[in-house]
C-alpha positions as a printed Julia matrix, in Angstrom:
409×3 Matrix{Float64}:
 14.51    2.67   -89.32
 16.56    1.74   -92.37
 19.27   -0.93   -92.12
 22.32    1.19   -91.24
 20.37    3.05   -88.57
 19.14   -0.23   -87.09
 22.74   -1.42   -86.74
 23.32    1.42   -84.27
 19.9     2.21   -82.83
 17.78   -0.91   -83.39
 15.87   -1.86   -80.21
 18.27    0.33   -78.2
 17.22    1.07   -74.63
 19.24    3.76   -72.85
 19.06    3.33   -69.07
 18.82    6.0    -66.39
 22.57    6.69   -66.51
 22.33    7.91   -70.09
 25.16    5.62   -71.24
 25.03    5.15   -75.02
 27.06    1.93   -74.87
 25.18   -1.01   -73.37
 26.64   -1.75   -69.92
 28.33   -5.11   -69.35
 26.41   -6.85   -66.58
 28.97   -9.27   -65.17
 26.64  -10.8    -62.62
 25.79  -14.49   -62.3
 22.53  -13.89   -60.46
 20.08  -11.12   -59.55
 18.59  -10.27   -56.14
 14.9    -9.44   -55.68
 12.97   -7.74   -52.9
 10.48  -10.54   -52.37
 10.21  -14.3    -52.68
  7.01  -13.78   -54.67
  8.82  -11.72   -57.35
 11.49  -14.38   -57.87
  8.82  -17.08   -57.98
  6.95  -15.15   -60.66
 10.11  -14.78   -62.76
 10.83  -18.52   -62.59
  7.23  -19.42   -63.4
  7.13  -17.02   -66.36
  4.42  -14.82   -64.87
  6.78  -11.83   -64.65
  9.63  -10.44   -66.71
 12.96  -10.16   -64.93
 16.42  -11.62   -64.42
 17.29  -14.54   -62.17
 20.46  -16.22   -63.46
 22.77  -15.32   -66.36
 22.69  -18.84   -67.79
 19.03  -18.1    -68.55
 19.13  -14.38   -69.35
 21.34  -11.32   -68.89
 20.67   -7.62   -69.68
 23.72   -7.21   -71.94
 22.95  -10.41   -73.81
 19.28   -9.45   -74.2
 20.38   -6.12   -75.73
 22.42   -7.97   -78.34
 19.56  -10.38   -79.07
 17.18   -7.45   -79.54
 19.58   -5.71   -81.92
 20.01   -8.86   -84.03
 16.24   -9.35   -84.11
 15.88   -5.8    -85.39
 18.38   -6.05   -88.24
 17.07   -9.48   -89.39
 13.45   -8.28   -89.22
 12.72  -11.23   -86.93
 10.4   -11.63   -83.96
 12.78  -12.69   -81.19
 16.31  -14.1    -80.87
 18.22  -16.47   -78.61
 21.99  -16.26   -78.38
 24.46  -19.03   -77.6
 28.1   -19.51   -76.68
 29.11  -20.32   -80.28
 27.68  -20.76   -83.75
 27.87  -24.53   -83.36
 25.93  -24.47   -80.09
 23.3   -22.26   -81.76
 22.91  -24.82   -84.55
 22.7   -27.72   -82.08
 20.1   -25.94   -79.94
 17.93  -24.98   -82.92
 17.95  -28.51   -84.34
 17.37  -30.33   -81.05
 14.58  -27.92   -80.17
 12.78  -29.09   -83.32
 13.32  -32.83   -83.79
 12.68  -36.0    -81.8
 13.83  -39.61   -82.27
 12.26  -41.0    -85.44
 12.15  -37.61   -87.16
 14.07  -36.87   -90.35
 16.37  -34.0    -91.3
 17.13  -33.15   -94.92
 20.28  -31.06   -95.23
 22.56  -29.69   -97.88
 25.83  -31.59   -98.2
 27.64  -28.3    -98.86
 27.66  -27.3    -95.2
 30.54  -26.09   -93.09
 32.5   -29.21   -92.03
 31.61  -28.93   -88.35
 27.91  -28.52   -89.14
 28.0   -31.52   -91.49
 29.49  -33.8    -88.82
 27.14  -32.45   -86.13
 24.09  -33.31   -88.24
 25.6   -36.63   -89.37
 26.21  -37.66   -85.75
 22.57  -37.04   -84.79
 21.91  -40.56   -86.1
 22.97  -41.79   -82.66
 19.88  -40.02   -81.24
 17.58  -41.98   -83.54
 17.21  -39.1    -86.01
 17.23  -39.94   -89.72
 19.54  -37.84   -91.91
 19.58  -37.2    -95.67
 22.27  -35.06   -97.32
 21.52  -33.6   -100.76
 24.31  -32.85  -103.25
 22.17  -30.02  -104.6
 19.56  -28.28  -102.46
 16.87  -27.21  -104.9
 13.16  -27.61  -105.57
 13.47  -30.91  -107.45
 15.94  -32.63  -105.11
 14.02  -31.54  -102.02
 10.69  -32.71  -103.41
 12.18  -36.12  -104.08
 13.88  -36.37  -100.67
 11.19  -35.38   -98.19
  8.94  -37.97   -96.54
  6.18  -37.92   -93.94
  8.92  -38.02   -91.28
 10.79  -34.95   -92.57
 10.54  -32.33   -89.86
 13.45  -30.06   -90.68
 15.39  -28.78   -93.7
 18.79  -27.3    -92.88
 20.94  -25.38   -95.33
 23.19  -22.34   -95.73
 22.71  -19.21   -97.83
 26.14  -19.99   -99.3
 27.9   -23.29   -98.71
 31.18  -23.2    -96.82
 33.53  -23.76   -98.62
 31.6   -25.0   -101.68
 30.13  -21.5   -102.14
 27.0   -22.8   -103.83
 24.24  -20.18  -103.61
 20.84  -21.24  -102.33
 17.77  -20.36  -104.37
 15.72  -19.73  -101.26
 12.23  -19.07  -102.64
 11.48  -22.47  -104.26
 13.05  -24.34  -101.32
 11.0   -22.38   -98.79
  7.87  -22.92  -100.9
  8.3   -26.71  -100.74
  8.83  -26.47   -96.98
  5.68  -24.37   -96.59
  3.53  -26.73   -98.65
  4.71  -29.7    -96.57
  4.8   -27.93   -93.18
  8.54  -28.47   -92.72
 10.7   -26.12   -90.65
 13.37  -24.4    -92.75
 16.51  -23.35   -90.87
 19.09  -21.33   -92.79
 22.61  -20.53   -91.62
 23.37  -17.04   -92.94
 26.83  -16.63   -91.39
 28.53  -16.27   -94.78
 26.21  -13.55   -96.03
 24.9   -11.56   -93.02
 21.69   -9.48   -93.08
 23.62   -6.8    -95.0
 23.44   -9.04   -98.07
 20.27  -11.06   -97.5
 17.53  -11.6    -94.92
 16.33  -15.21   -95.31
 13.18  -14.63   -93.23
 11.9   -12.38   -96.03
 12.1   -15.32   -98.43
 10.34  -17.93   -96.29
 12.93  -19.22   -93.81
 11.53  -19.99   -90.35
 14.78  -19.71   -88.39
 18.04  -17.91   -89.22
 21.34  -18.74   -87.54
 24.63  -16.85   -87.39
 28.0   -17.67   -85.99
 28.48  -14.16   -84.61
 32.2   -14.92   -84.27
 32.51  -14.04   -87.97
 31.17  -10.96   -89.79
 28.76   -9.88   -87.05
 31.67   -9.35   -84.66
 34.12   -8.51   -87.42
 37.41   -8.5    -85.52
 37.8   -12.08   -84.23
 37.74  -11.08   -80.58
 34.81  -13.16   -79.33
 32.96  -16.42   -79.98
 29.18  -16.51   -80.18
 26.08  -17.65   -82.02
 22.49  -16.52   -82.42
 19.13  -18.02   -83.45
 16.59  -15.59   -84.92
 12.98  -16.76   -84.82
 10.71  -15.49   -87.58
  7.51  -16.49   -85.78
  6.32  -19.39   -87.95
  2.84  -20.88   -87.69
  4.09  -24.34   -88.78
  4.48  -25.57   -85.19
  0.68  -25.83   -84.89
  0.77  -28.72   -87.38
  0.09  -32.12   -85.81
  3.57  -33.41   -86.75
  5.05  -30.95   -84.24
  3.25  -32.4    -81.25
  6.28  -31.6    -79.07
  5.37  -27.91   -79.51
  1.7   -28.3    -78.54
  1.81  -26.76   -75.03
  3.89  -23.85   -76.31
  1.59  -23.18   -79.26
 -1.38  -23.04   -76.89
  0.34  -20.57   -74.57
  2.7   -18.57   -76.8
  1.33  -18.85   -80.37
  3.85  -17.73   -82.98
  6.57  -17.48   -80.33
  6.34  -21.23   -79.67
  9.79  -22.09   -81.04
 11.63  -19.62   -78.81
  9.43  -20.3    -75.79
 10.17  -24.02   -76.02
 13.87  -23.35   -76.67
 14.24  -21.16   -73.59
 12.19  -23.53   -71.45
 13.91  -26.78   -72.43
 17.13  -27.48   -74.35
 18.34  -23.86   -74.3
 18.14  -23.74   -70.54
 19.19  -27.33   -69.9
 22.33  -27.46   -72.06
 23.69  -24.34   -70.41
 25.55  -22.68   -73.3
 24.79  -18.97   -72.86
 26.61  -16.17   -74.62
 29.04  -14.36   -72.33
 27.89  -10.8    -71.45
 31.33   -9.49   -72.39
 31.13  -11.22   -75.79
 27.62   -9.79   -76.28
 29.08   -6.32   -75.66
 31.9    -6.92   -78.18
 29.36   -8.14   -80.75
 27.19   -5.06   -80.21
 30.25   -2.89   -80.8
 31.25   -4.75   -83.95
 27.71   -4.79   -85.31
 27.6    -1.02   -85.69
 30.14   -1.15   -88.55
 28.73   -4.22   -90.33
 27.57   -2.32   -93.43
 30.86   -0.45   -93.82
 32.87   -3.63   -93.46
 30.71   -5.79   -95.73
 30.83   -3.18   -98.48
 34.64   -3.35   -98.45
 34.73   -7.16   -98.12
 32.52   -7.53  -101.21
 34.41   -4.92  -103.24
 37.83   -6.42  -102.43
 36.67  -10.01  -102.97
 35.47   -9.2   -106.49
 38.78   -7.5   -107.35
 40.8   -10.45  -106.0
 38.54  -13.01  -107.72
 39.02  -11.3   -111.08
 42.79  -11.24  -110.56
 42.91  -14.96  -109.7
 40.58  -15.84  -112.57
 43.09  -14.3   -114.98
 46.12  -16.02  -113.43
 47.41  -19.09  -115.3
 48.73  -20.74  -112.13
 45.25  -20.77  -110.62
 42.28  -22.94  -111.62
 38.58  -23.11  -110.75
 38.16  -19.76  -109.04
 34.79  -19.9   -107.3
 33.2   -16.56  -106.52
 29.53  -16.04  -107.26
 30.11  -12.39  -108.11
 31.99  -13.34  -111.27
 29.79  -13.26  -114.36
 31.19  -16.66  -115.34
 29.84  -18.24  -112.11
 26.93  -20.67  -112.38
 25.43  -18.83  -109.4
 25.69  -15.33  -110.84
 21.97  -15.23  -111.73
 21.09  -15.97  -108.08
 23.37  -13.16  -106.94
 21.47  -10.87  -109.32
 18.16  -12.17  -107.94
 18.82  -11.98  -104.19
 22.03  -10.07  -103.46
 21.86   -6.38  -104.32
 24.88   -5.29  -102.24
 27.49   -7.79  -103.4
 28.4   -11.47  -103.44
 30.16  -11.7   -100.09
 33.78  -11.75   -98.99
 34.7   -15.42   -99.5
 36.2   -17.13  -102.54
 37.98  -20.4   -103.27
 40.55  -21.44  -105.84
 42.65  -24.48  -106.71
 46.38  -24.79  -107.36
 46.74  -28.32  -108.75
 48.01  -30.25  -105.72
 48.17  -30.21  -101.94
 51.93  -29.6   -102.14
 51.43  -26.47  -104.25
 48.66  -25.26  -101.95
 50.89  -25.66   -98.88
 53.82  -23.98  -100.65
 51.58  -21.03  -101.47
 50.35  -20.79   -97.88
 53.87  -20.96   -96.46
 55.01  -18.03   -98.64
 52.24  -15.58   -97.73
 53.33  -12.57   -95.68
 50.19  -10.45   -95.23
 47.33  -12.95   -95.51
 46.98  -15.05   -92.35
 46.67  -18.85   -92.38
 44.04  -19.61   -89.75
 40.59  -21.09   -89.25
 38.11  -18.24   -89.36
 36.27  -15.95   -91.76
 34.77  -12.48   -91.56
 37.71  -10.71   -89.94
 38.87   -7.27   -91.07
 42.11   -9.08   -91.94
 42.45  -11.35   -94.98
 42.43  -15.0    -93.89
 43.15  -18.18   -95.83
 42.9   -21.88   -95.05
 43.33  -25.33   -96.61
 39.89  -26.82   -95.79
 40.71  -30.48   -96.52
 43.37  -30.71   -93.82
 41.65  -28.44   -91.28
 37.94  -27.6    -91.02
 36.98  -30.73   -93.01
 39.59  -33.07   -91.53
 36.87  -35.06   -89.7
 34.98  -35.71   -92.93
 35.48  -38.79   -95.08
 36.88  -38.48   -98.6
 33.41  -39.19   -99.99
 31.91  -36.43   -97.83
 34.63  -34.0    -98.91
 33.73  -34.56  -102.56
 30.07  -33.88  -101.7
 31.16  -30.68   -99.97
 33.32  -29.51  -102.86
 36.53  -29.89  -100.86
 39.67  -31.02  -102.69
 43.31  -31.44  -101.69
 44.41  -28.45  -103.75
 41.53  -26.14  -102.71
 42.12  -22.96  -100.7
 39.43  -20.77   -99.11
 40.19  -17.06   -98.89
 38.24  -14.69   -96.65
 39.1   -11.33   -98.17
 39.66   -8.58   -95.62
 39.25   -4.83   -95.82
 42.9    -3.98   -96.41
 43.79   -2.15   -99.65
 43.09   -4.63  -102.43
 46.42   -3.8   -104.07
 48.28   -5.1   -101.01
 46.21   -8.3   -100.9
 46.94   -9.0   -104.57
 50.64   -8.17  -104.15
 50.89  -10.77  -101.37
 49.1   -13.37  -103.49
 51.33  -12.58  -106.45
 54.58  -13.0   -104.55
 53.38  -16.27  -102.95
 52.37  -17.66  -106.37
 55.96  -17.2   -107.57
 56.93  -20.04  -105.22
 54.38  -22.39  -106.82
């Protein structure tokens, strides 16, 4: 199947009722006809359902669909994007291990990784994630590299191929958060990532009606390396599925952060229109970015789809369908930024991205409020910076709202 068909039919299993929408299985647990059958399910000798914290038919359907559209091997969902990130990281590292991460991460991800120091995990943040900086940063203890396809809200674009090459040479797991870009724009597994993560609350869902996260496993062979001794029993039994097998057998099961079946259903519904929505997000974002770039009241418009962007060549290299739906711009001071926000009528001031509606936020006082001033500078967050998630409304209406709000600045 091609991509658009996969969004609707990928790994679809229609049950005996003939229902074309996946049923919502709102059941905590599942009865079986024999004690032996339930024992076999718990021991892993048989496939089946026992308890929704571990697996659920609706959730499995969503995981299978996401696996299909990312061209992955298997997926594990979670209650939120943040829990997906936590599970993926803690499934990989142990005390004494080292993580090298981009500093241009979403604020919550930055603080999550920073706080792992209390578990005895060493952390290095790089101002620029590239071949040179990564080569200089990694050590014998580096077990994981974590980055995003596009930083949030720095909007720096990752050159995936050289970074993944360094990770391959040194047998280091590469986890990439692709929430900002979605598989419509790029599939990181094709360029050497080992694990891809999405906050499905954003573009995957598309309408801000459910929270969720997902971890897509590309089936890496790196876990057989001696440095990943914590994967040894899973490599011996499950081979290339070792990461997911360990995840579902340990931290994924123990933490108890499953995706709700109802949220899985809402994500499946939203997923079917991902291509249509992303096409409009990208088209509108470019129109709005060009308008802002020409406005004298606005400075430092950051949108990689602009030919003036330092990342435009990477968009040309990796992103054939557009440069995404997010842009940032600066207005000179926090006071001006707040005045602009308070005069908007159509664009909503709230903490999310990827909705059909246009959404704006002042990152410094909200999603990055737990970061230090030094960290904010690393992340490209300034007091006068605004992040705009461009929706799929008519672009003329979005620009009209921006224009009238700028009159107050």
